[in-house]
BAPA-950679 format. One record per residue: residue number from 1; residue in three letters; z negated, y, x negated of N, C-alpha, C in turn. Coordinates in Angstrom, 3 decimals, decimal comma. Layout:
% residues N
NUM_ALA_Z_Y_X_Z_Y_X_Z_Y_X
...
END
This chain:
% residues 196
1_MET_-109,556_76,068_-92,937_-110,601_76,877_-93,483_-111,568_77,260_-92,460
2_ASN_-112,902_77,061_-92,499_-113,772_77,555_-91,534_-114,102_78,985_-91,661
3_LYS_-114,822_79,473_-90,652_-115,100_80,875_-90,552_-115,795_81,387_-91,670
4_GLU_-116,885_80,714_-92,195_-117,704_81,189_-93,241_-116,928_81,276_-94,523
5_ARG_-116,140_80,311_-94,815_-115,267_80,303_-96,006_-114,235_81,572_-95,946
6_PHE_-113,561_81,580_-94,764_-112,531_82,731_-94,532_-113,234_84,004_-94,790
7_LEU_-114,446_84,322_-94,246_-115,009_85,575_-94,390_-115,550_85,799_-95,834
8_LYS_-115,887_84,833_-96,537_-116,278_85,010_-97,889_-115,028_85,360_-98,797
9_VAL_-114,096_84,645_-98,544_-112,834_85,012_-99,366_-112,260_86,345_-99,044
10_LEU_-112,320_86,790_-97,758_-111,967_88,060_-97,387_-112,779_89,152_-98,025
11_GLU_-114,099_88,995_-97,873_-114,987_89,967_-98,470_-114,879_90,169_-99,922
12_ARG_-114,738_89,074_-100,616_-114,587_89,102_-102,145_-113,357_89,923_-102,467
13_ASN_-112,310_89,693_-101,767_-110,938_90,320_-102,087_-110,884_91,725_-101,498
14_LEU_-111,913_92,187_-100,849_-111,943_93,653_-100,321_-112,679_94,601_-101,361
15_ASN_-112,936_93,970_-102,569_-113,675_94,767_-103,621_-112,845_96,156_-103,809
16_GLY_-113,545_97,189_-104,085_-112,849_98,449_-104,374_-112,958_99,344_-103,172
17_LEU_-113,223_98,733_-101,975_-113,366_99,601_-100,771_-114,843_99,954_-100,683
18_PRO_-115,249_101,025_-99,918_-116,576_101,428_-99,794_-117,427_100,252_-99,015
19_LYS_-118,610_100,119_-99,375_-119,459_98,921_-98,851_-119,524_99,047_-97,249
20_GLU_-119,573_100,305_-96,707_-119,699_100,386_-95,245_-118,340_99,862_-94,547
21_GLU_-117,260_100,169_-95,229_-115,917_99,773_-94,669_-115,782_98,339_-94,783
22_ILE_-116,254_97,648_-95,905_-116,190_96,274_-95,943_-117,037_95,588_-94,882
23_GLU_-118,218_96,230_-94,680_-119,064_95,579_-93,636_-118,469_95,719_-92,269
24_ASP_-117,730_96,844_-91,930_-117,126_97,011_-90,653_-116,009_96,025_-90,490
25_ILE_-115,185_95,788_-91,519_-114,057_94,901_-91,469_-114,629_93,440_-91,227
26_ILE_-115,614_92,970_-91,981_-116,184_91,712_-91,772_-116,788_91,514_-90,397
27_ALA_-117,411_92,589_-89,917_-117,963_92,496_-88,506_-116,871_92,326_-87,476
28_ASP_-115,757_93,077_-87,688_-114,654_92,924_-86,733_-114,100_91,477_-86,791
29_PHE_-113,992_90,874_-87,970_-113,469_89,478_-87,949_-114,481_88,545_-87,468
30_GLU_-115,685_88,771_-87,701_-116,802_87,809_-87,126_-116,659_87,834_-85,560
31_GLU_-116,454_89,101_-85,123_-116,273_89,237_-83,647_-115,056_88,514_-83,119
32_HIS_-113,929_88,580_-83,996_-112,759_87,878_-83,576_-112,995_86,380_-83,473
33_PHE_-113,700_85,885_-84,499_-113,993_84,451_-84,490_-114,930_84,153_-83,262
34_THR_-115,873_84,926_-82,934_-116,719_84,711_-81,742_-115,978_84,595_-80,561
35_PHE_-115,233_85,493_-80,233_-114,381_85,620_-79,030_-113,327_84,349_-78,997
36_GLY_-112,795_84,050_-80,048_-111,776_82,973_-80,229_-112,525_81,591_-79,935
37_ILE_-113,732_81,441_-80,421_-114,395_80,180_-80,169_-114,872_80,067_-78,692
38_LYS_-115,199_81,190_-78,129_-115,569_81,278_-76,720_-114,299_80,937_-75,934
39_GLY_-113,176_81,344_-76,420_-111,940_80,957_-75,656_-111,435_79,602_-75,849
40_GLY_-112,195_78,766_-76,627_-111,896_77,304_-76,710_-110,973_77,096_-78,032
41_ARG_-110,996_77,963_-78,899_-110,213_77,744_-80,187_-111,220_77,307_-81,193
42_THR_-110,737_76,595_-82,258_-111,589_76,215_-83,340_-111,559_77,242_-84,413
43_GLU_-112,414_77,094_-85,389_-112,480_78,049_-86,439_-111,310_77,945_-87,309
44_GLU_-110,873_76,664_-87,623_-109,648_76,432_-88,192_-108,404_76,967_-87,835
45_GLU_-108,294_76,830_-86,507_-107,226_77,477_-85,715_-107,110_78,995_-85,908
46_LEU_-108,379_79,563_-85,753_-108,478_81,004_-85,809_-108,071_81,490_-87,242
47_SER_-108,639_80,839_-88,222_-108,335_81,252_-89,619_-106,905_81,132_-89,956
48_ARG_-106,297_79,968_-89,527_-104,872_79,800_-89,684_-104,039_80,850_-89,055
49_SER_-104,479_81,279_-87,802_-103,645_82,360_-87,109_-103,755_83,706_-87,812
50_LEU_-104,973_83,825_-88,616_-104,960_85,148_-89,304_-104,292_85,149_-90,688
51_GLY_-104,060_84,018_-91,058_-103,263_83,865_-92,360_-104,161_83,775_-93,546
52_ASP_-103,601_83,912_-94,729_-104,254_83,828_-96,102_-105,221_84,947_-96,070
53_PRO_-106,476_84,826_-96,274_-107,505_85,874_-96,463_-107,255_86,813_-97,628
54_LYS_-106,709_86,325_-98,682_-106,373_87,218_-99,862_-105,332_88,144_-99,542
55_MET_-104,204_87,716_-98,822_-103,151_88,622_-98,492_-103,590_89,539_-97,354
56_LEU_-104,484_89,052_-96,459_-105,045_89,959_-95,413_-105,758_91,112_-96,081
57_ALA_-106,646_90,702_-97,046_-107,468_91,697_-97,764_-106,599_92,658_-98,492
58_LYS_-105,480_92,337_-99,089_-104,607_93,242_-99,732_-103,936_94,311_-98,630
59_GLU_-103,609_93,697_-97,530_-102,970_94,477_-96,512_-104,054_95,625_-96,024
60_LEU_-105,356_95,100_-95,827_-106,348_95,933_-95,280_-106,680_97,003_-96,408
61_LYS_-106,725_96,662_-97,690_-106,976_97,674_-98,697_-105,844_98,683_-98,749
62_THR_-104,608_98,115_-98,623_-103,525_99,154_-98,687_-103,542_100,012_-97,463
63_THR_-103,751_99,542_-96,238_-103,830_100,432_-95,148_-105,119_101,462_-95,337
64_SER_-106,138_101,010_-95,897_-107,309_101,963_-96,124_-106,916_103,015_-97,049
65_TYR_-106,285_102,747_-98,131_-105,951_103,692_-99,194_-104,860_104,610_-98,570
66_LEU_-103,942_104,092_-97,799_-102,903_104,949_-97,172_-103,544_105,954_-96,128
67_ASP_-104,542_105,448_-95,398_-105,209_106,277_-94,455_-106,001_107,472_-95,263
68_LYS_-106,567_107,141_-96,338_-107,215_108,105_-97,153_-106,328_109,080_-97,812
69_ALA_-105,077_108,568_-98,240_-104,013_109,454_-98,781_-103,604_110,460_-97,691
70_GLU_-103,476_110,059_-96,431_-103,035_111,000_-95,397_-104,041_111,952_-95,029
71_GLU_-105,356_111,551_-95,127_-106,501_112,449_-94,810_-106,720_113,570_-95,827
72_SER_-106,634_113,201_-97,099_-106,817_114,209_-98,081_-105,796_114,030_-99,247
73_THR_-104,961_114,997_-99,428_-103,947_114,960_-100,451_-104,567_115,019_-101,890
74_SER_-104,408_113,954_-102,569_-104,835_113,959_-103,878_-104,069_113,021_-104,813
75_THR_-104,004_113,182_-106,117_-103,400_112,202_-106,900_-104,123_110,926_-106,936
76_LYS_-105,322_110,861_-106,899_-106,250_109,793_-106,864_-105,855_108,846_-105,680
77_ASN_-105,844_109,524_-104,535_-105,450_108,754_-103,314_-104,158_108,094_-103,326
78_ILE_-103,140_108,850_-103,616_-101,759_108,330_-103,583_-101,537_107,209_-104,679
79_SER_-102,218_107,451_-105,772_-102,102_106,403_-106,848_-102,756_105,063_-106,405
80_ARG_-103,856_105,182_-105,712_-104,423_103,968_-105,290_-103,621_103,337_-104,205
81_ALA_-103,046_104,034_-103,312_-102,178_103,590_-102,275_-100,876_102,948_-102,871
82_VAL_-100,368_103,582_-103,888_-99,190_102,979_-104,483_-99,491_101,661_-105,248
83_PHE_-100,574_101,653_-106,037_-100,888_100,482_-106,768_-101,388_99,324_-105,813
84_ALA_-102,066_99,615_-104,688_-102,444_98,617_-103,776_-101,163_98,088_-103,126
85_SER_-100,119_98,894_-102,835_-98,896_98,408_-102,336_-98,150_97,548_-103,262
86_ILE_-98,137_97,933_-104,483_-97,512_97,145_-105,500_-98,146_95,717_-105,657
87_GLY_-99,498_95,713_-105,517_-100,270_94,374_-105,460_-99,938_93,505_-104,342
88_MET_-99,244_93,917_-103,357_-99,012_93,039_-102,283_-97,814_92,053_-102,529
89_GLY_-97,058_92,279_-103,590_-95,971_91,471_-103,820_-95,094_91,779_-104,956
90_PHE_-94,417_90,892_-105,647_-93,705_91,136_-106,812_-92,609_92,125_-106,673
91_PHE_-91,877_91,967_-105,511_-90,775_92,934_-105,218_-91,100_94,315_-104,949
92_ASN_-92,458_94,539_-104,726_-92,908_95,941_-104,582_-92,869_96,803_-105,871
93_ILE_-92,960_95,949_-106,920_-92,659_96,629_-108,251_-91,452_97,330_-108,210
94_ILE_-90,461_96,684_-107,730_-88,975_97,314_-107,716_-88,901_98,354_-106,670
95_PHE_-89,430_98,176_-105,480_-89,271_99,075_-104,459_-90,256_100,231_-104,364
96_ILE_-91,301_100,188_-104,941_-92,311_101,223_-104,944_-92,555_101,990_-106,256
97_LEU_-92,581_101,251_-107,307_-92,868_101,952_-108,588_-91,732_102,948_-109,147
98_PRO_-90,527_102,612_-109,077_-89,498_103,475_-109,432_-89,500_104,773_-108,578
99_PRO_-89,511_104,795_-107,223_-89,582_106,041_-106,587_-90,752_106,930_-106,889
100_PHE_-91,879_106,157_-107,035_-93,225_106,878_-107,368_-93,087_107,571_-108,751
101_ILE_-92,570_106,863_-109,765_-92,389_107,493_-111,003_-91,420_108,595_-111,003
102_CYS_-90,255_108,401_-110,290_-89,377_109,580_-110,145_-89,870_110,737_-109,506
103_ILE_-90,587_110,643_-108,442_-91,185_111,771_-107,734_-92,157_112,409_-108,573
104_ALA_-93,057_111,772_-109,267_-94,129_112,204_-110,132_-93,313_112,989_-111,303
105_ALA_-92,345_112,348_-111,904_-91,576_113,099_-112,916_-90,866_114,392_-112,491
106_VAL_-90,276_114,368_-111,301_-89,567_115,542_-110,830_-90,637_116,650_-110,553
107_ILE_-91,823_116,298_-109,956_-92,825_117,290_-109,707_-93,394_117,841_-110,911
108_LEU_-93,680_116,894_-111,993_-94,116_117,404_-113,326_-93,180_118,368_-113,960
109_VAL_-91,764_117,996_-113,975_-90,815_118,930_-114,570_-90,840_120,240_-113,820
110_PHE_-90,699_120,173_-112,558_-90,700_121,526_-111,907_-91,956_122,298_-112,075
111_PHE_-93,143_121,774_-112,088_-94,353_122,610_-112,369_-94,252_123,148_-113,760
112_THR_-93,852_122,283_-114,714_-93,695_122,786_-116,112_-92,713_123,948_-116,244
113_ALA_-91,629_123,823_-115,621_-90,587_124,814_-115,503_-91,160_126,164_-114,942
114_ALA_-91,741_126,033_-113,789_-92,286_127,220_-113,150_-93,370_127,890_-113,959
115_THR_-94,206_127,084_-114,643_-95,234_127,622_-115,449_-94,638_128,325_-116,727
116_ALA_-93,605_127,759_-117,406_-92,936_128,173_-118,515_-92,213_129,631_-118,018
117_ILE_-91,558_129,682_-116,879_-90,845_130,959_-116,529_-91,942_131,935_-116,232
118_ALA_-93,031_131,767_-115,639_-94,012_132,697_-115,318_-94,656_133,186_-116,594
119_ALA_-94,908_132,202_-117,503_-95,558_132,495_-118,824_-94,624_133,365_-119,717
120_SER_-93,430_133,080_-119,600_-92,401_133,846_-120,496_-92,332_135,185_-119,995
121_GLY_-92,369_135,378_-118,629_-92,289_136,763_-118,026_-93,542_137,573_-118,414
122_ILE_-94,614_136,891_-118,381_-95,907_137,619_-118,722_-95,958_137,962_-120,190
123_ALA_-95,540_137,010_-121,044_-95,468_137,320_-122,492_-94,457_138,413_-122,713
124_GLY_-93,301_138,391_-122,079_-92,304_139,469_-122,275_-92,735_140,889_-121,760
125_PHE_-93,603_140,883_-120,752_-94,199_142,087_-120,197_-95,045_142,656_-121,238
126_PHE_-95,971_141,814_-121,723_-96,779_142,443_-122,745_-96,157_142,927_-124,000
127_GLY_-95,113_142,067_-124,334_-94,292_142,442_-125,483_-93,585_143,790_-125,278
128_SER_-93,093_144,072_-124,091_-92,554_145,294_-123,832_-93,419_146,445_-123,802
129_ILE_-94,735_146,235_-123,440_-95,798_147,292_-123,427_-96,057_147,625_-124,878
130_PHE_-96,204_146,630_-125,735_-96,618_146,877_-127,111_-95,393_147,097_-128,016
131_TYR_-94,127_147,131_-127,548_-92,988_147,325_-128,268_-93,028_148,545_-129,064
132_PRO_-93,480_149,761_-128,629_-93,527_150,875_-129,415_-94,347_150,713_-130,819
133_VAL_-95,385_149,901_-130,689_-96,320_149,659_-131,873_-95,634_148,847_-132,933
134_PHE_-94,722_147,865_-132,430_-94,056_146,934_-133,386_-92,586_147,288_-133,599
135_ALA_-92,131_148,455_-133,057_-90,728_148,671_-133,211_-90,141_148,682_-134,524
136_GLN_-91,047_149,098_-135,512_-90,470_149,176_-136,899_-90,142_147,818_-137,447
137_TYR_-90,752_146,733_-136,857_-90,471_145,401_-137,366_-89,437_144,622_-136,583
138_ILE_-88,873_145,261_-135,504_-87,790_144,754_-134,691_-86,458_145,299_-135,005
139_THR_-85,467_144,455_-135,243_-84,164_145,001_-135,763_-83,163_145,353_-134,716
140_PHE_-83,384_145,025_-133,370_-82,520_145,341_-132,327_-83,086_146,404_-131,400
141_ALA_-82,337_147,245_-130,822_-82,614_148,263_-129,954_-83,117_147,701_-128,540
142_PHE_-84,173_148,136_-128,096_-84,847_147,687_-126,853_-85,374_148,799_-126,083
143_ASN_-85,072_148,774_-124,735_-85,745_149,883_-123,926_-86,956_149,289_-123,285
144_PRO_-88,114_149,746_-123,568_-89,340_149,182_-123,099_-89,387_149,242_-121,634
145_ALA_-89,044_150,292_-121,032_-89,145_150,397_-119,532_-88,279_149,287_-118,820
146_VAL_-87,179_149,025_-119,389_-86,296_147,919_-118,719_-86,944_146,664_-118,985
147_GLY_-87,514_146,470_-120,110_-88,181_145,177_-120,431_-89,382_144,994_-119,525
148_ILE_-90,163_146,081_-119,305_-91,327_145,827_-118,520_-90,973_145,342_-117,023
149_PHE_-90,000_146,068_-116,440_-89,712_145,670_-115,040_-88,942_144,350_-115,072
150_GLY_-88,124_144,176_-116,041_-87,321_142,862_-116,194_-88,275_141,645_-116,198
151_PHE_-89,190_141,869_-117,118_-90,059_140,617_-117,342_-91,097_140,445_-116,283
152_LEU_-91,486_141,594_-115,577_-92,271_141,440_-114,368_-91,502_140,685_-113,312
153_GLY_-90,179_140,921_-113,260_-89,399_140,177_-112,227_-89,323_138,698_-112,587
154_ILE_-89,106_138,389_-113,873_-89,155_137,006_-114,304_-90,499_136,333_-114,101
155_ALA_-91,613_137,007_-114,300_-92,873_136,471_-114,002_-93,106_136,270_-112,511
156_ALA_-92,609_137,170_-111,721_-92,653_137,001_-110,182_-91,829_135,768_-109,748
157_LEU_-90,620_135,696_-110,416_-89,788_134,494_-110,166_-90,509_133,225_-110,433
158_GLY_-91,124_133,123_-111,545_-91,920_131,874_-111,932_-93,044_131,637_-110,956
159_VAL_-93,662_132,662_-110,499_-94,728_132,499_-109,489_-94,216_131,937_-108,201
160_LEU_-93,126_132,598_-107,699_-92,402_132,095_-106,549_-91,883_130,629_-106,718
161_PHE_-91,399_130,361_-107,775_-90,949_128,912_-108,107_-92,135_127,976_-108,023
162_PHE_-93,343_128,429_-108,544_-94,393_127,574_-108,566_-94,931_127,291_-107,240
163_ILE_-94,910_128,297_-106,377_-95,291_128,177_-104,924_-94,416_127,202_-104,204
164_GLY_-93,042_127,455_-104,589_-92,146_126,479_-103,953_-92,304_125,013_-104,248
165_VAL_-92,721_124,918_-105,584_-92,967_123,480_-106,050_-94,152_122,852_-105,462
166_VAL_-95,102_123,737_-105,144_-96,399_123,220_-104,441_-95,935_122,697_-103,038
167_TYR_-95,108_123,457_-102,315_-94,647_123,055_-101,027_-93,751_121,816_-101,137
168_LEU_-92,973_121,759_-102,200_-92,002_120,514_-102,325_-92,961_119,374_-102,645
169_SER_-93,957_119,497_-103,544_-94,839_118,296_-103,812_-95,626_117,815_-102,654
170_ARG_-96,038_118,706_-101,763_-96,694_118,371_-100,472_-95,667_117,588_-99,590
171_PHE_-94,451_117,917_-99,544_-93,362_117,398_-98,735_-93,140_115,952_-99,302
172_LEU_-92,849_115,869_-100,634_-92,653_114,651_-101,278_-93,834_113,622_-101,076
173_TYR_-95,091_114,199_-101,130_-96,266_113,372_-100,913_-96,292_112,653_-99,653
174_ARG_-96,032_113,582_-98,542_-95,977_112,945_-97,178_-94,782_111,910_-97,053
175_GLN_-93,741_112,151_-97,654_-92,680_111,242_-97,495_-92,979_109,929_-98,335
176_LEU_-93,692_109,974_-99,446_-94,148_108,833_-100,213_-95,109_108,025_-99,379
177_VAL_-95,994_108,651_-98,635_-96,963_107,952_-97,783_-96,142_107,228_-96,611
178_ARG_-95,193_108,053_-96,046_-94,426_107,303_-94,968_-93,692_106,076_-95,490
179_TYR_-93,127_106,203_-96,708_-92,424_105,097_-97,256_-93,372_103,942_-97,632
180_LEU_-94,564_104,235_-97,978_-95,519_103,153_-98,284_-95,911_102,431_-96,982
181_ARG_-96,089_103,230_-95,888_-96,433_102,669_-94,607_-95,236_101,842_-94,063
182_PHE_-93,999_102,186_-94,277_-92,843_101,540_-93,835_-92,894_100,184_-94,709
183_ASN_-93,055_100,248_-95,963_-93,058_98,998_-96,757_-94,247_98,046_-96,319
184_LEU_-95,304_98,614_-95,943_-96,481_97,766_-95,481_-95,982_97,050_-94,260
185_ARG_-95,329_97,811_-93,287_-94,973_97,193_-92,027_-93,948_96,095_-92,251
186_VAL_-93,020_96,308_-93,222_-92,053_95,295_-93,538_-92,801_94,010_-94,061
187_ILE_-93,631_94,191_-94,925_-94,369_93,009_-95,526_-95,179_92,306_-94,414
188_LYS_-95,833_93,194_-93,618_-96,648_92,464_-92,486_-95,691_91,674_-91,621
189_GLY_-94,605_92,269_-91,289_-93,599_91,563_-90,387_-93,128_90,356_-91,098
190_ARG_-92,826_90,378_-92,358_-92,237_89,122_-93,040_-93,288_88,100_-93,056
191_ARG_-94,548_88,484_-93,299_-95,685_87,547_-93,432_-95,939_86,845_-92,085
192_GLU_-95,970_87,703_-91,078_-96,172_87,149_-89,654_-94,994_86,180_-89,263
193_LYS_-93,712_86,570_-89,624_-92,643_85,726_-89,332_-92,782_84,325_-90,128
194_ASP_-93,188_84,390_-91,391_-93,453_83,160_-92,187_-94,441_82,315_-91,567
195_GLU_-95,469_82,856_-91,029_-96,623_82,022_-90,462_-96,307_81,291_-89,207
196_ILE_-95,263_81,853_-88,556_-94,828_81,240_-87,126_-94,271_79,920_-87,279
END
Protein backbone atom coordinates (compact mmCIF):
# COMPACT_ATOMS: atom_id res chain seq x y z
CA MET A 1 0.00 0.00 0.00
CA ASN A 2 1.43 3.36 -0.96
CA LYS A 3 1.51 6.46 1.25
CA GLU A 4 -1.51 8.15 -0.31
CA ARG A 5 -3.75 5.09 0.01
CA PHE A 6 -2.57 4.41 3.57
CA LEU A 7 -3.30 7.99 4.67
CA LYS A 8 -6.74 8.01 3.00
CA VAL A 9 -7.77 4.77 4.71
CA LEU A 10 -6.41 6.03 8.03
CA GLU A 11 -8.20 9.38 7.74
CA ARG A 12 -11.50 7.77 6.76
CA ASN A 13 -11.36 5.47 9.80
CA LEU A 14 -10.59 8.30 12.21
CA ASN A 15 -14.11 9.68 11.82
CA GLY A 16 -15.63 10.74 15.12
CA LEU A 17 -12.51 12.54 16.29
CA PRO A 18 -12.29 16.35 16.09
CA LYS A 19 -11.11 17.64 12.70
CA GLU A 20 -8.01 19.30 14.18
CA GLU A 21 -6.96 16.07 15.86
CA ILE A 22 -7.38 14.11 12.62
CA GLU A 23 -5.30 16.69 10.77
CA ASP A 24 -2.54 16.43 13.42
CA ILE A 25 -2.50 12.63 13.20
CA ILE A 26 -2.33 12.67 9.39
CA ALA A 27 0.45 15.28 9.50
CA ASP A 28 2.43 13.07 11.91
CA PHE A 29 2.13 10.07 9.60
CA GLU A 30 3.03 12.15 6.54
CA GLU A 31 6.15 13.22 8.42
CA HIS A 32 6.85 9.57 9.28
CA PHE A 33 6.67 8.67 5.58
CA THR A 34 8.85 11.65 4.60
CA PHE A 35 11.62 10.70 7.05
CA GLY A 36 11.36 7.03 6.12
CA ILE A 37 11.71 7.77 2.41
CA LYS A 38 14.71 10.01 3.12
CA GLY A 39 16.17 7.08 5.05
CA GLY A 40 15.98 4.88 1.98
CA ARG A 41 12.77 2.94 2.67
CA THR A 42 9.90 2.61 0.22
CA GLU A 43 6.33 3.73 0.87
CA GLU A 44 5.20 0.11 0.83
CA GLU A 45 7.78 -0.88 3.47
CA LEU A 46 6.73 2.00 5.67
CA SER A 47 3.02 1.25 5.37
CA ARG A 48 3.67 -2.45 6.10
CA SER A 49 5.68 -1.50 9.19
CA LEU A 50 2.77 0.61 10.47
CA GLY A 51 0.30 -2.23 10.00
CA ASP A 52 -3.33 -2.14 8.97
CA PRO A 53 -4.50 1.49 8.81
CA LYS A 54 -8.00 0.50 9.98
CA MET A 55 -6.66 -1.15 13.14
CA LEU A 56 -4.24 1.72 13.65
CA ALA A 57 -7.15 4.17 13.44
CA LYS A 58 -9.08 2.16 16.05
CA GLU A 59 -6.08 2.26 18.39
CA LEU A 60 -5.64 6.00 17.86
CA LYS A 61 -9.34 6.66 18.48
CA THR A 62 -9.32 4.54 21.62
CA THR A 63 -6.22 6.34 22.90
CA SER A 64 -7.81 9.71 22.17
CA TYR A 65 -11.03 8.79 23.98
CA LEU A 66 -9.07 7.44 26.95
CA ASP A 67 -7.09 10.68 27.13
CA LYS A 68 -10.34 12.65 27.14
CA ALA A 69 -11.79 10.35 29.82
CA GLU A 70 -8.74 11.02 32.01
CA GLU A 71 -8.87 14.78 31.42
CA SER A 72 -12.52 15.23 32.30
CA THR A 73 -14.67 12.78 34.18
CA SER A 74 -17.96 12.26 32.40
CA THR A 75 -20.27 9.47 31.38
CA LYS A 76 -19.93 10.48 27.73
CA ASN A 77 -16.14 10.24 27.77
CA ILE A 78 -15.96 6.87 29.52
CA SER A 79 -18.71 5.44 27.31
CA ARG A 80 -16.85 6.49 24.16
CA ALA A 81 -13.64 4.97 25.51
CA VAL A 82 -15.39 1.72 26.40
CA PHE A 83 -17.13 1.35 23.05
CA ALA A 84 -13.97 2.31 21.13
CA SER A 85 -12.12 -0.39 23.09
CA ILE A 86 -14.84 -2.92 22.32
CA GLY A 87 -14.52 -2.05 18.62
CA MET A 88 -10.88 -3.13 18.62
CA GLY A 89 -11.66 -6.81 18.77
CA PHE A 90 -14.32 -9.42 19.32
CA PHE A 91 -12.86 -10.64 22.62
CA ASN A 92 -13.07 -7.13 24.05
CA ILE A 93 -16.82 -7.64 24.26
CA ILE A 94 -16.06 -10.32 26.86
CA PHE A 95 -13.26 -8.50 28.67
CA ILE A 96 -14.62 -4.93 28.69
CA LEU A 97 -18.40 -4.90 28.46
CA PRO A 98 -19.22 -7.06 31.54
CA PRO A 99 -16.95 -5.08 33.93
CA PHE A 100 -18.35 -1.81 32.54
CA ILE A 101 -21.96 -2.97 32.98
CA CYS A 102 -21.23 -4.27 36.51
CA ILE A 103 -19.55 -1.04 37.59
CA ALA A 104 -22.36 1.06 36.11
CA ALA A 105 -25.00 -1.12 37.80
CA VAL A 106 -23.27 -0.99 41.20
CA ILE A 107 -22.93 2.78 41.03
CA LEU A 108 -26.57 3.17 39.94
CA VAL A 109 -27.81 0.92 42.75
CA PHE A 110 -25.73 2.76 45.36
CA PHE A 111 -26.86 6.19 44.15
CA THR A 112 -30.48 5.00 44.20
CA ALA A 113 -30.11 3.59 47.71
CA ALA A 114 -28.44 6.76 48.99
CA THR A 115 -31.16 8.93 47.46
CA ALA A 116 -33.90 6.69 48.88
CA ILE A 117 -32.40 6.78 52.39
CA ALA A 118 -32.04 10.56 52.30
CA ALA A 119 -35.54 11.02 50.86
CA SER A 120 -37.13 8.73 53.46
CA GLY A 121 -35.35 10.65 56.22
CA ILE A 122 -36.62 13.96 54.86
CA ALA A 123 -40.15 12.61 54.41
CA GLY A 124 -40.10 11.17 57.94
CA PHE A 125 -38.80 14.48 59.32
CA PHE A 126 -41.70 16.41 57.79
CA GLY A 127 -44.11 13.67 58.82
CA SER A 128 -42.89 14.04 62.42
CA ILE A 129 -43.33 17.81 62.30
CA PHE A 130 -46.91 17.50 61.04
CA TYR A 131 -47.75 14.49 63.26
CA PRO A 132 -49.84 16.56 65.71
CA VAL A 133 -52.07 17.71 62.84
CA PHE A 134 -52.72 14.16 61.64
CA ALA A 135 -52.49 12.32 64.98
CA GLN A 136 -56.22 11.56 65.01
CA TYR A 137 -55.80 9.50 61.80
CA ILE A 138 -52.81 7.48 63.01
CA THR A 139 -53.50 4.43 65.19
CA PHE A 140 -50.07 3.97 66.82
CA ALA A 141 -48.42 6.12 69.45
CA PHE A 142 -45.57 8.24 68.19
CA ASN A 143 -43.31 10.76 69.88
CA PRO A 144 -42.76 13.59 67.36
CA ALA A 145 -39.52 14.81 69.02
CA VAL A 146 -37.93 11.38 68.71
CA GLY A 147 -39.17 11.14 65.13
CA ILE A 148 -37.75 14.54 64.16
CA PHE A 149 -34.25 13.73 65.39
CA GLY A 150 -34.36 10.10 64.26
CA PHE A 151 -35.40 11.01 60.75
CA LEU A 152 -32.86 13.85 60.63
CA GLY A 153 -30.24 11.22 61.42
CA ILE A 154 -31.53 8.98 58.64
CA ALA A 155 -31.46 11.90 56.17
CA ALA A 156 -27.90 12.75 57.24
CA LEU A 157 -26.91 9.10 56.82
CA GLY A 158 -28.37 9.15 53.30
CA VAL A 159 -26.44 12.31 52.43
CA LEU A 160 -23.20 10.83 53.80
CA PHE A 161 -23.84 7.63 51.88
CA PHE A 162 -24.41 9.70 48.73
CA ILE A 163 -21.10 11.52 49.24
CA GLY A 164 -19.35 8.18 49.77
CA VAL A 165 -20.85 6.86 46.55
CA VAL A 166 -19.55 9.93 44.68
CA TYR A 167 -16.02 9.11 45.87
CA LEU A 168 -16.51 5.43 45.08
CA SER A 169 -17.69 6.25 41.56
CA ARG A 170 -14.64 8.47 40.98
CA PHE A 171 -12.38 5.66 42.16
CA LEU A 172 -14.11 3.09 39.94
CA TYR A 173 -13.98 5.51 36.99
CA ARG A 174 -10.18 5.85 37.36
CA GLN A 175 -9.80 2.08 37.70
CA LEU A 176 -11.89 1.48 34.59
CA VAL A 177 -9.73 3.93 32.61
CA ARG A 178 -6.60 2.12 33.86
CA TYR A 179 -8.11 -1.23 32.85
CA LEU A 180 -8.95 0.10 29.37
CA ARG A 181 -5.37 1.41 28.98
CA PHE A 182 -4.03 -2.00 30.05
CA ASN A 183 -6.32 -3.70 27.53
CA LEU A 184 -5.13 -1.32 24.79
CA ARG A 185 -1.47 -2.10 25.59
CA VAL A 186 -2.20 -5.83 25.43
CA ILE A 187 -3.88 -5.49 22.03
CA LYS A 188 -1.09 -3.28 20.67
CA GLY A 189 1.50 -5.74 21.91
CA ARG A 190 -0.33 -8.67 20.34
CA ARG A 191 -0.72 -6.79 17.04
CA GLU A 192 2.94 -5.80 16.94
CA LYS A 193 3.95 -9.38 17.74
CA ASP A 194 1.73 -10.69 14.91
CA GLU A 195 3.27 -8.23 12.43
CA ILE A 196 6.84 -9.35 13.14
